[in-house]
Phi, psi and omega in degrees: 000122190254131170268147178237160176243119181254123171290156179281119188197144185277163182244145184208137175145185178247158185202132170266125182282159177300154179287165190297117178304316173304311174293317180309303175320302200285324177300311182300318174299311184289323176303322186286338177278341190266126176296150189084178189263123168247156180235130182241119185263163179050049174269116182274124178282137180204169183309314183299313181291326182295320180307307187297315179306303180300324180297321184284323178303307180309330181266010170108359175290140172265114188226135179219148181255129176206128177058035179069020173233151169263124174259115185236123176251118183293139176208049182248010181286333189265345189071172185228154178289321182207169182201151169232123189235120168268108191275345187055241178248013192265111174293326181289316180308311194292298185294336175276320190273347176305298183287340168296322181293341177260014179299326174245158170309116196213160165238120189225141171239122184254132182231175179184185182227177176057226180269016181296325187287343180269357179281122180307140174236014190302324173317300184298321184301327180296315179299311180307320186288323182291331179250021178044042165273127189287134173214141179226139181210163175246142180301139167061023179206136183275101185205079189245123173250133180243144182210119186134197178202161183280140175257142169293155186157211191252126174242112176260129193221129178288145184271347190246017175267293171203135172289351180298326189286326174291316184295316175304314184285330178299320177291323193272320186306317183304336178276003186272169191268015180201158179292153173225166180224132172262113178246121187279119183268359175205167181307147184277121172260159182050048182297337183291332175292322181291325176296327176283328181295319182291322178303310190287317179298320169296329177291331170274009178076022175265130177258132174230127177257124173281131185247180181296328187235015177166233193214132169265129182236110171302138178274189179053023177275154190233121175297151183242120176309149181212168166251118181223174178219140185269133177273172184294151189262120180289325185296336178262330171300337176304329182292322182283325185290323174299307181315308182312306191285347176258021166106005174274177181219087185237126167254135183248127197264353192225049178251141181251104189281002172263014186289164172255010171307116176307331180279005175288346175309328184305325182295313174300311187286326171298319170305321179294339191266356173103017180269160179234132177273130176238132175261122177250186177293325185270339184167222176229149177211166172234154178224156175207134170278335181202142187251133164243155189291160181208174180244147186223130169265119189274002185304320186262351181214059186294334187285343179263357183296317182307306183287324176305324180295330182286323172302322181296327181296334184254006183261159185276124175108193182251125177256153177230121173259123179235171184053049178248015186304317181306339181292346178280348176239045167278209173293329163215184174284089190284338173297313191282328176295322180294313180302316183291327176287325172297318178295321172306330178260027173062030174269146178275108176222141178242142185261128175237179180303318177221041180203155168230142170246127184236119171269127190280166180209177196271336177205168177242153181270129164294150185192170178276119176259152173258134169280348180061021188048039179237127184295327182284337180288310186298316179291328171302317178297323182288319176290320171307330182283352174278357187228354178284156178278335178242166175302152170252134175245141184218133184271155175060058182300329184301341191295334184293349174303336181302328176225340191205068186305333182271011190298307181295327175291320173290328176300320184285327171305320180281004181097001175294146178250103186247132186236000000 
């Protein structure tokens, strides 16, 4: 694990951010469920996307990468007798593929690394109990064995734990031999991610009916192969948009402002703080003469909270981030990590069970920061280095490979000085 030191220096230039990891996961899965060949363009490869590709291969899909495109031949209609899937550290891969692996009678072994074993799967375990699907697991390590298959019917799922469970079921249930209903037992959070799932399902010919308390999923549906392209990722763009309003000058070339990505909320939140979105011939950037504090509900946009907290640290007044409890079960306890890193930079911050209060200040102190082996914490630290008076050191630079392997290379291209 390599530590780096970043000199305090402004960034300037144009950048194409990686394409949406959330959409790429979904496109790869839908294409793998579709008979025939699908072609997906503009997939930014990362550790998480590789995990989903390898997982769908293990379930029978044929996938090859050529000239920046993925050629996917769906091969899941007949089922397999057994499969072994290494999810690495990708929670999306794990939670999406569990129900998909049980479309047919199957024996499946899921493994993973890092904190993935501590991410809760109780939502699925309750379904397995009700459907007599055999499962064996180890506490605090991802070593999960499944045996059986899903039956159509009623699936009760909390809406406030993780939308990934709902997405996994939405992909699998159309392939069952009867109709199913997903019934939400609590209000839906991260609804933007479900919107992305429904968009991709519709693109691949799958019909889902929204009901008063969830979704009706007709069975015996067939996915239709497609040609598609993945748009730029707002969760990655958030780092550069925040950098813009902190005095940098970065234009992002590949953003779709009509997207259903929930992390597009970064634009509206920064506008509330006093920023302005500018469209140029090359793309989009943001500017701000002055930043003011704001309150943010993190339930629908948890991935942008680390870098957003950095903007709040330099805003006038006191900001509040609420409904942030799920940040504790990300790659690290991200809520605690945010507070510790801001405190290290002399920011007045208070940590609660599911909330953060940040008192803004005029400047930040350079310091040695921990990435917590979390890609978003490492990138937050790098953006902080553009406004500190002293250098910022960050451990384990390699962790950015989870979502944005080229981040530090792009950072240098924009004028950053990394040692």
